C-alpha positions in Angstrom: 20.7 20.4 147.1 23.7 20.1 144.8 25.1 23.3 146.1 24.7 22.2 149.7 26.4 18.9 149.1 29.5 20.6 147.6 30.0 22.5 150.9 30.3 19.3 152.9 33.6 17.5 153.6 34.3 14.0 152.6 33.9 12.8 156.2 30.5 14.6 156.4 29.3 12.9 153.2 30.2 9.5 154.7 28.4 10.3 157.9 25.4 11.5 156.0 25.2 8.2 154.1 25.3 6.2 157.3 22.7 8.4 159.0 20.3 8.1 156.0 20.5 4.3 156.4 19.6 4.7 160.1 16.6 6.8 159.1 15.5 4.2 156.6 15.8 1.5 159.3 18.5 -0.3 157.3 21.1 0.1 160.2 20.8 0.2 164.0 22.1 3.1 166.0 24.7 1.0 167.8 26.1 -0.2 164.5 26.3 3.4 163.1 28.0 4.5 166.3 30.7 1.8 165.9 31.3 2.8 162.3 31.4 6.5 163.0 33.4 6.1 166.2 30.7 8.1 168.0 28.3 7.5 170.9 24.7 6.4 170.3 23.6 9.8 171.7 25.7 11.6 169.1 24.2 9.4 166.4 20.7 10.3 167.5 21.5 14.0 167.5 22.8 13.7 163.9 19.7 11.7 163.0 17.4 14.4 164.3 19.4 17.2 162.5 19.2 15.3 159.2 15.5 14.6 159.7 14.9 18.3 160.3 17.3 20.1 157.9 18.2 17.4 155.5 21.9 17.4 154.3 22.5 20.8 155.8 22.1 19.2 159.2 25.5 17.6 158.8 27.3 20.9 158.7 28.3 22.7 161.9 25.9 25.5 162.9 28.7 28.1 162.9 29.8 27.4 159.4 29.8 30.6 157.3 29.5 32.8 160.4 32.4 35.0 161.7 34.1 33.5 164.7 33.4 35.1 168.1 37.2 35.0 168.7 37.9 37.0 165.5 40.0 40.1 166.1 38.2 43.4 165.6 39.1 45.6 162.7 39.9 48.4 165.2 42.5 46.3 167.0 44.0 45.1 163.7 44.4 48.7 162.6 46.0 49.6 165.9 48.4 46.7 165.8 49.4 47.6 162.2 50.0 51.2 163.2 52.2 50.3 166.1 54.2 47.8 164.0 54.6 50.2 161.2 55.9 52.9 163.5 58.1 51.0 165.9 58.7 47.5 164.6 58.6 48.0 160.8 61.5 45.6 159.9 60.7 43.1 162.7 59.7 39.5 161.7 56.2 38.5 162.9 57.5 36.3 165.8 59.8 38.9 167.3 57.2 41.7 166.6 54.5 39.7 168.5 56.9 39.2 171.5 57.6 43.0 171.6 53.9 43.8 171.3 53.2 41.8 174.4 56.4 42.9 176.3 56.1 46.6 175.5 52.5 47.3 174.5 50.7 44.5 176.5 48.9 43.4 173.3 48.8 39.6 172.9 48.6 38.3 169.4 49.8 35.1 167.9 52.7 34.9 165.4 50.5 33.7 162.6 47.7 36.3 163.1 50.3 39.1 163.2 51.9 37.7 160.1 48.5 37.9 158.3 48.0 41.4 159.5 51.5 42.5 158.4 51.0 40.9 155.0 47.6 42.7 154.6 49.2 46.0 155.5 52.2 45.5 153.3 54.6 45.3 156.2 55.7 41.7 155.5 56.0 39.7 152.3 55.2 36.0 152.3 58.2 33.9 151.6 58.3 30.6 149.8 60.1 27.9 151.8 63.1 26.5 149.9 63.7 22.8 149.7 66.5 21.0 151.5 69.9 21.8 150.0 72.1 19.6 152.1 72.0 16.0 153.5 70.4 16.1 156.9 72.6 15.1 159.9 71.2 14.0 163.2 72.0 16.1 166.2 74.6 14.9 168.6 73.1 12.9 171.5 74.6 14.7 174.6 75.3 18.2 175.7 79.0 19.1 175.2 79.6 16.4 172.6 80.2 18.9 169.8 80.2 22.7 169.5 79.9 24.6 166.3 81.9 27.8 166.3 82.2 30.6 163.7 82.4 34.4 163.3 79.6 36.6 161.8 80.5 39.8 160.0 77.4 42.0 160.1 76.4 45.6 160.8 75.4 44.7 164.4 75.2 48.3 165.6 73.7 49.5 162.3 76.1 52.4 161.8 75.7 53.7 165.4 79.1 52.3 166.3 82.2 50.4 164.9 81.9 47.3 162.7 82.0 44.2 164.9 82.3 40.5 164.5 80.3 38.1 166.7 82.3 35.1 167.6 79.7 32.6 168.7 79.3 28.9 169.9 76.2 26.7 169.7 75.9 23.3 171.2 74.9 20.7 168.6 72.7 18.7 170.9 70.8 21.5 172.9 71.1 24.6 170.8 72.5 26.5 173.8 74.5 29.5 172.4 77.0 32.0 173.7 79.4 34.5 172.1 81.1 37.9 172.3 81.8 40.8 169.9 85.3 41.6 168.6 86.8 44.0 166.1 87.8 41.2 163.7 87.9 37.5 163.2 91.3 36.2 163.9 93.5 34.0 166.1 93.3 36.3 169.2 89.5 36.8 169.1 89.1 33.1 168.6 91.3 32.1 171.5 89.7 34.7 173.8 86.2 33.5 172.9 87.3 29.9 173.5 88.7 30.9 176.9 85.5 32.6 177.8 83.4 29.6 176.9 85.8 27.1 178.7 85.8 29.1 181.9 82.0 29.2 182.0 81.1 25.6 181.0 84.2 23.5 180.6 86.0 21.8 177.8 83.8 20.4 175.0 84.7 17.1 173.3 85.0 18.6 169.8 84.7 21.8 167.8 83.1 22.0 164.3 84.7 24.8 162.3 84.9 26.1 158.8 88.1 26.5 156.8 88.9 30.1 157.6 92.6 30.7 157.8 92.4 31.1 161.6 91.2 27.5 161.9 92.8 25.7 158.9 96.1 26.4 157.2 97.3 25.6 153.7 101.0 25.6 154.4 103.2 22.5 154.3 104.0 20.7 157.5 107.2 21.6 159.2 110.0 19.2 160.0 108.8 18.9 163.7 105.2 18.2 162.6 106.4 15.6 160.1 108.5 13.9 162.8 105.4 13.8 165.1 103.2 12.5 162.3 101.0 15.5 162.3 99.6 17.7 159.5 100.3 21.4 159.4 98.4 23.2 162.2 97.2 26.7 162.9 97.9 28.2 166.3 94.2 27.7 167.2 94.3 24.0 166.2 97.5 23.6 168.3 95.9 25.2 171.3 92.7 23.2 171.0 94.8 20.0 170.7 96.7 20.8 173.9 93.3 21.2 175.7 92.1 17.8 174.4 89.5 19.3 172.0 89.1 17.5 168.7 88.8 19.8 165.7 86.5 18.9 162.8 86.5 21.0 159.6 83.4 21.5 157.5 83.5 21.6 153.7 80.5 23.8 153.2 78.4 26.3 155.1 75.4 23.9 154.9 77.4 21.3 156.9 77.5 23.7 159.9 73.9 24.9 159.3 73.2 25.0 163.0 75.4 28.0 163.6 74.5 29.6 160.3 70.8 29.6 161.3 71.8 31.0 164.7 73.5 33.9 163.0 70.4 34.4 160.8 68.2 34.6 164.0 70.6 36.9 165.8 71.0 39.2 162.8 67.3 39.8 163.1 66.6 39.7 166.8 69.9 40.8 168.4 70.3 43.8 166.1 66.8 45.0 166.9 67.2 44.4 170.6 70.4 46.5 170.7 68.7 49.2 168.6 65.8 49.4 171.2 68.5 49.6 173.9 70.3 52.4 172.1 73.7 50.7 172.1 76.6 52.3 170.2 79.8 50.9 171.7 81.4 47.4 171.6 81.8 47.4 175.4 78.1 48.2 175.8 77.2 45.5 173.3 79.2 42.8 175.1 77.7 43.9 178.5 74.3 43.6 176.9 75.1 40.0 175.7 75.6 38.9 179.3 71.9 39.4 179.9 70.8 38.5 176.4 72.1 34.9 176.3 70.2 33.5 179.3 66.9 34.8 177.8 67.8 33.6 174.4 68.7 30.1 175.6 65.6 29.9 177.7 63.5 30.5 174.7 65.3 28.5 172.0 67.4 25.8 173.8 66.0 22.2 173.8 66.6 19.0 175.7 69.4 16.7 174.5 68.4 13.3 173.1 70.3 11.6 176.0 71.0 12.9 179.5 74.5 13.8 180.7 77.0 16.6 180.3 80.2 15.7 178.3 82.0 19.0 179.1 85.2 18.3 181.0 86.2 20.5 183.9 89.3 22.6 183.4 92.0 21.2 185.7 93.8 23.5 188.0 97.1 22.2 186.6 96.2 23.7 183.1 97.4 27.3 182.6 95.2 28.7 179.9 97.6 31.6 179.4 100.3 29.2 178.5 98.0 27.3 176.0 96.0 30.1 174.4 98.9 32.0 173.0 101.1 32.0 169.9 103.7 29.3 170.4 106.5 28.0 168.2 110.1 26.9 168.1 113.0 29.2 167.0 116.8 28.7 166.9 119.1 30.8 169.0 121.8 32.1 166.6 125.5 32.6 167.4 124.8 36.2 168.5 122.2 35.0 171.0 119.5 36.5 169.0 116.0 35.0 168.3 113.9 36.2 165.4 110.1 36.2 165.9 107.6 37.5 163.3 109.9 40.3 162.1 111.1 41.1 165.6 114.7 40.5 167.0 115.0 39.5 170.6 118.4 39.5 172.4 119.0 37.1 175.3 120.4 38.9 178.3 121.6 35.8 180.2 123.3 33.7 177.5 125.4 30.6 177.9 127.6 28.8 175.4 125.2 25.8 175.4 122.5 28.0 173.9 124.2 28.7 170.6 122.4 27.1 167.6 119.9 25.4 169.9 116.1 25.4 169.6 114.0 27.4 172.1 110.3 27.8 172.6 108.8 31.2 171.9 105.4 32.2 173.4 103.6 35.4 172.6 100.6 36.4 174.8 97.6 38.5 173.8 99.0 41.5 175.7 102.1 41.4 173.5 104.5 40.0 176.1 107.0 37.5 174.6 108.6 34.7 176.6 111.6 32.6 175.4 111.8 29.3 177.1 115.0 27.2 177.0 115.2 23.8 178.7 112.2 24.7 180.8 113.7 28.0 182.0 112.4 31.5 180.9 115.2 33.7 179.6 115.8 37.4 180.2 115.3 39.1 176.8 115.0 42.5 175.3 113.9 43.6 171.9 116.4 45.2 169.7 116.1 47.0 166.4 116.5 45.1 163.2 120.1 45.0 162.0 120.4 47.8 159.4 122.0 46.8 156.2 125.4 48.4 155.6 125.3 51.1 153.0 126.8 49.8 149.8 130.0 51.7 148.9 130.1 53.1 145.4 132.2 50.9 143.2 135.3 52.4 141.9 135.7 51.9 138.1 138.5 49.5 137.3 141.4 51.0 135.5 141.4 49.7 132.0 144.6 47.9 131.0 146.1 49.0 127.7 145.3 46.6 125.0 148.4 44.8 123.8 149.0 42.2 121.1 149.8 38.5 121.7 152.6 38.1 124.2 155.6 36.2 122.8 158.2 35.3 125.4 161.8 36.2 124.5 164.5 33.6 123.6 166.1 33.7 127.0 162.8 33.4 128.9 163.0 30.6 131.6 160.1 28.9 130.0 161.9 28.6 126.7 165.1 27.6 128.4 163.4 24.9 130.4 161.7 23.6 127.3 165.0 23.3 125.5 166.5 21.3 128.4 163.4 19.0 128.4 163.7 18.4 124.7 167.4 17.7 124.8 167.0 15.3 127.8 164.2 13.6 125.9 166.3 13.2 122.8 169.2 11.7 124.9 166.8 9.1 126.3 167.1 10.3 129.9 163.3 10.0 130.5 
């Protein structure tokens, strides 16, 4: 009896005590039904089981028996063989999706995880505790985007090294991005243009302190006069589009996009491996179909309805905004220096000399110099070569002489005598 009691749960022990009182006539069936939150019919069934089997009647009849829904050993071995051959480094969730999509074998994530652990294909991981203060999601779609670049072996050695420039909406988890050769100002601007043309202008961008997004230089005179801090070209472009820039102080602060990259470095890498991709152009073409499927699976509803993306006005020329833009002075020779290049103005006027002009450099390398709202004709010239230094001729050494003593008839002596004589006569 003691062994049987140990197998019961606490709730079953409580039910057993009440049913025993019903059997002894100490409690009515209606009262027991109210206490146990059961119907009187269920109480009678429990009473009959306890009367027949004793305390064992409180346990479910299938306790200790294998479930009829249990997966067969043969199917477990088949699944383990397929995963070991085709999806060895897949995580359980992705592997279960591929088993259904490609093999038509439906298995839950948890069951597959148990099978993979048993076969040594997956190692159970301990969940780490929180390492950063939790921040609530933004309430509406388009209120804030998190943006970053991920350096990873996306093509696993089959092609060039790539950087994924990606965005994720803070409220809905909707993501989008493209592959580039590096993380810099041109990829960042091109990625922002691609996002804006598809969905519009977000209210704000949450970025890290990469040199593309945050500068350490001192503010220029013009920035100080405008009351601004020193800005990068990307910050300046975002400001012209009305997008507020927010900088994070740690990777944990922008954990939403960091977790996105963790998911993509597992799923996207394996998806492109299965597709046999080896070129950047193929990878970007693959992303066009990947993002809708990804967002359908992982996106969520925002806490509040409404879309805060602003439409791009027809009056805004993105080419004139998403470029390198700064002010330079036209020198007396009607030359403008720009990042180590010398640009000569072909239609100069006297009013241009020593005056500031705006220089714009576009992604295709084209440079425009704008003066008083007018684009000037320019051509690039070679850097002025320094004149070769002529060899210095050695100076002829003067013969060393002793101390020079002027003669008695020297004008200096004669003038001094006259001055002394006039002084003595009281002329001065």
